[in-house]
C-alpha positions in Angstrom: 16.1 6.3 -14.7 13.0 4.6 -16.4 14.5 1.6 -14.7 14.8 3.4 -11.3 11.3 4.4 -11.7 10.0 0.9 -12.4 11.8 -0.4 -9.2 10.8 2.2 -7.1 7.0 1.6 -8.5 7.3 -2.2 -7.4 8.3 -0.7 -3.9 5.7 1.9 -3.5 2.9 -0.8 -4.8 3.2 -2.6 -1.4 2.1 0.6 0.1 -0.7 0.5 -2.4 -1.7 -2.9 -1.5 -1.9 -2.1 2.1 -4.4 0.7 1.5 -6.3 -1.5 -0.9 -6.8 -3.6 2.7 -8.9 -1.0 4.3 -9.5 1.9 1.5 -10.9 -1.1 -0.9 -12.3 -3.9 1.3 -13.2 -2.4 4.5 -14.4 0.8 2.9 -12.5 3.6 4.9 -9.4 5.6 4.9 -6.7 5.0 7.5 -4.5 7.8 8.6 -2.2 5.9 10.2 -0.6 5.1 6.6 1.6 8.5 7.0 2.6 6.9 10.3 3.4 3.3 9.8 5.2 3.8 6.7 8.3 5.8 8.1 8.2 4.0 11.4 8.7 0.8 9.2 11.9 2.8 7.9 12.4 4.0 11.1 12.8 1.1 13.1 14.1 -0.9 10.0 17.4 1.7 9.8 17.9 1.9 13.4 18.0 -2.0 13.8 20.7 -2.2 10.8 22.5 0.5 12.3 22.6 -1.9 15.5 24.0 -4.6 13.7 20.6 -6.6 12.9 20.8 -8.4 9.4 18.8 -6.2 6.9 16.3 -9.1 6.6 15.1 -9.6 10.3 15.4 -5.8 10.4 12.9 -5.5 7.6 10.8 -7.8 9.7 10.9 -5.7 12.8 9.7 -2.4 10.7 7.1 -4.7 9.6 6.3 -5.8 13.3 5.9 -2.3 14.5 3.7 -1.3 11.6 1.2 -3.9 12.5 1.5 -2.7 16.2 0.6 0.8 14.9 -2.4 -0.5 13.1 -3.5 -2.6 16.1 -3.7 0.7 18.1 -5.6 2.5 15.5 -7.9 -0.4 15.5 -8.6 -0.4 19.2 -9.2 2.8 19.5 -12.1 2.8 16.5 -13.4 -0.5 18.0 -13.2 -0.8 21.8 -12.7 3.4 22.2 -15.5 3.9 19.4 -13.2 7.3 18.4 -14.2 8.2 14.7 -11.4 5.9 12.4 -10.0 9.0 10.5 -9.4 10.7 13.9 -8.1 7.4 15.3 -6.0 7.4 12.4 -4.7 10.8 13.2 -4.0 10.5 16.8 -2.1 7.5 16.3 0.2 9.1 13.3 1.0 11.8 15.5 2.0 9.8 18.3 4.4 7.8 15.7 6.4 11.0 15.2 7.4 10.4 19.0 8.0 7.1 18.5 10.3 7.4 15.8 12.3 10.3 17.6 12.8 7.8 20.4 13.6 4.7 17.9 16.5 6.7 15.8 17.6 9.1 18.6 17.4 12.1 15.9 15.1 13.5 13.1 16.8 11.1 10.6 19.3 7.9 10.2 21.8 7.4 7.5 22.7 3.9 6.3 26.0 4.9 5.0 28.5 2.1 5.0 26.0 -0.4 6.4 24.2 -3.6 5.0 21.2 -3.2 3.1 19.2 -6.2 1.4 20.0 -5.7 -2.2 23.9 -6.4 -1.0 22.7 -10.0 -1.3 22.5 -9.5 -5.1 26.2 -8.1 -5.1 27.5 -11.6 -6.8 25.2 -11.0 -9.6 26.9 -8.1 -11.0 23.6 -6.8 -12.0 23.1 -3.5 -14.1 22.6 -0.3 -12.1 18.9 -0.3 -10.5 18.1 -3.8 -11.6 18.7 -5.0 -7.7 15.9 -2.5 -6.9 13.6 -3.9 -9.3 14.3 -7.6 -8.4 13.6 -6.8 -4.7 10.6 -5.3 -5.7 9.5 -8.1 -8.2 10.2 -10.8 -5.0 8.5 -8.6 -2.6 5.7 -8.1 -4.7 5.1 -11.6 -5.3 5.5 -12.9 -2.3 2.7 -10.5 -1.0 0.3 -10.7 -3.5 0.9 -14.5 -3.0 0.5 -14.4 0.8 -2.8 -12.1 0.1 -4.2 -14.7 -2.3 -3.7 -17.5 0.6 -5.3 -15.4 3.3 -8.3 -14.2 1.3 -9.1 -17.8 0.0 -9.5 -19.1 3.9 -12.5 -18.8 5.9 -11.2 -16.0 7.5 -10.1 -14.0 4.6 -13.9 -14.5 3.2 -15.5 -13.4 6.7 -13.0 -10.4 6.3 -14.0 -9.5 3.1 -17.9 -10.1 4.4 -17.1 -7.8 6.6 -16.1 -5.0 4.5 -19.0 -5.9 1.9 -21.7 -5.6 4.9 -20.8 -5.3 8.4 -24.4 -5.8 9.8 -24.6 -9.0 7.7 -21.6 -10.1 8.3 -22.7 -9.9 12.3 -25.7 -11.7 11.3 -23.7 -14.7 10.5 -21.8 -15.0 13.3 -18.4 -12.9 12.3 -16.7 -10.9 14.8 -16.4 -7.8 13.0 -14.4 -5.7 15.5 -11.8 -8.6 15.3 -11.8 -8.3 11.4 -11.2 -4.6 11.4 -8.6 -4.8 14.1 -6.9 -7.6 11.8 -7.2 -5.7 8.8 -5.7 -2.7 10.2 -2.5 -4.7 11.3 -2.2 -6.4 7.9 -2.6 -3.0 6.2 -0.4 -1.1 8.3 2.1 -4.1 8.4 2.4 -3.7 4.8 2.6 0.0 4.6 5.6 -0.5 7.1 7.2 -3.1 4.7 7.2 -0.9 1.9 8.4 2.0 4.0 11.4 -0.3 5.2 12.4 -1.0 1.8 12.1 2.1 0.4 14.4 3.6 3.2 17.1 0.9 2.4 16.5 1.8 -1.3 17.4 5.7 -0.4 20.0 5.1 2.4 18.3 6.8 5.2 15.1 7.1 7.2 13.4 10.3 8.2 10.5 11.2 10.3 8.9 13.7 7.5 9.0 10.6 5.1 5.3 9.8 5.5 4.1 13.2 4.2 2.0 12.9 1.5 2.2 8.9 1.3 -1.4 8.0 1.5 -1.7 10.2 -1.9 0.9 7.8 -3.4 -1.0 4.8 -2.2 -4.3 6.1 -3.6 -3.1 6.9 -7.0 -1.6 3.3 -7.5 -5.1 2.4 -6.6 -7.2 4.7 -8.5 -4.7 4.8 -11.8 -5.3 0.8 -11.9 -9.0 0.9 -11.7 -9.2 3.7 -14.2 -6.9 2.2 -16.6 -8.0 -1.1 -16.5 -11.5 -1.0 -15.3 -13.4 -4.3 -13.8 -11.4 -7.1 -13.0 -11.3 -9.6 -10.7 -10.1 -9.7 -7.2 -6.4 -10.8 -7.9 -6.3 -8.4 -11.3 -7.2 -5.6 -8.7 -4.0 -6.3 -6.7 -2.2 -6.5 -10.0 -3.5 -3.4 -11.4 -2.4 -1.8 -8.2 1.1 -2.5 -8.7 1.1 -1.6 -12.6 -0.4 1.8 -11.5 2.3 2.4 -8.9 4.8 2.3 -11.6 2.5 4.3 -13.8 2.4 6.7 -11.0 6.4 6.7 -10.7 6.8 7.5 -14.5 4.6 10.2 -14.3 6.7 11.4 -11.5 9.5 10.8 -13.6 8.2 12.8 -16.7 7.4 15.8 -14.2 11.0 16.1 -13.2 11.7 15.5 -16.9 10.1 18.6 -18.3 12.0 20.7 -15.6 9.4 21.5 -12.9 10.9 22.0 -9.8 11.1 18.9 -7.3 10.0 21.2 -4.7 6.3 21.1 -5.9 6.0 17.0 -6.5 3.4 16.9 -3.8 1.5 19.2 -5.5 2.2 17.5 -8.9 0.8 14.2 -7.1 -2.3 15.8 -5.5 -3.0 16.6 -9.1 -2.6 13.7 -10.8 -4.6 11.8 -8.2 -7.2 14.4 -8.6 -7.3 13.8 -12.7 -7.4 9.9 -12.0 -10.4 10.3 -10.0 -12.1 12.5 -12.5 -11.4 10.3 -15.6 -14.2 7.9 -14.7 -17.1 10.6 -14.2 -15.5 12.3 -17.5 -15.9 8.6 -19.2 -19.4 7.9 -18.2 -20.6 11.6 -19.5 -19.1 10.7 -22.9 -19.6 7.2 -22.9 -16.2 6.3 -23.2 -14.2 2.9 -23.0 -10.8 1.8 -22.7 -9.3 -1.0 -24.5 -8.2 -2.5 -21.5 -11.9 -2.8 -20.5 -13.1 -3.9 -23.5 -11.0 -6.7 -23.0 -11.4 -7.3 -19.2 -15.2 -7.0 -19.5 -14.7 -9.7 -22.3 -13.0 -11.9 -19.9 -15.0 -11.2 -16.9 -18.9 -10.9 -18.2 -20.5 -12.4 -15.2 -18.8 -12.1 -11.9 -17.7 -8.8 -11.6 -18.2 -6.4 -8.5 -17.6 -2.8 -8.9 -15.8 -1.9 -6.0 -15.4 1.6 -7.0 -18.8 2.2 -6.8 -20.2 -0.1 -4.3 -17.2 -1.3 -2.4 -18.3 -5.0 -2.7 -14.9 -7.3 -3.2 -15.5 -9.6 -6.1 -14.9 -13.3 -5.3 -12.1 -15.4 -5.2 -11.9 -18.2 -7.6 -15.6 -18.6 -7.3 -16.3 -18.3 -3.9 -18.9 -16.2 -2.4 -18.2 -13.8 0.6 -20.9 -15.3 2.9 
């Protein structure tokens, strides 16, 4: 069960990285999350049942999520609809889109190929295939994000979230950056949805309920545990936070609590994690992890929890 939770934590961490793109960098919550997550799974599962290769089906799910993010971005930047409301509108509309794609509220992958099938010749122990897929997926995602954020375009994206007015004065098209950010964010969220649905063996239109809480929990747990980190380390902390969150859920189940109330426990975990920084400041506490990271990053840290400033990448300034 622990290995299974670690594997699931890695798959869910991609959701956390997607939310990180908007919540921590651009500085606003995107409610599209609860629609694009099950959309990625619905498109992926529907494509697989139609005979499409699981890898290509997963990419189709990612593309669907990116389209959902683009719609939210256009409603926000061009339609001037508040971003939270724009996300809610798209999230609601995606329920109908998923029903159209799957032709039913849920769709099974029973006796259908999945990404983990390629690992069968390795004869891995139970649940280790999920860990392997999770490691590869997270590694590729973080690697691509590091490349993106080290480009001039990526630096402009960070600058948009850091100070939109200053970014505009520097000639950065902030609306375009916001749209790209929402596309990339929801693409990653849909990727997580596609991988989770393949792991679970089915897609369901209600699978996105509470996913934004899971993603935020991954981010907050990582930040609370490790304190101030560099940009790259924040992404790794999100992955670790996601794994810890899944282990906490496993603990709740092992303690005999009714799984019907998992969403409630998820909300409690997130609330407690968000209260911990306040308690630490009040009691002047510092964790061993924070002492270590502060000693290794004494000068170039930005506290995104308090200021939303993105830390420099490899010493580059966001200008």
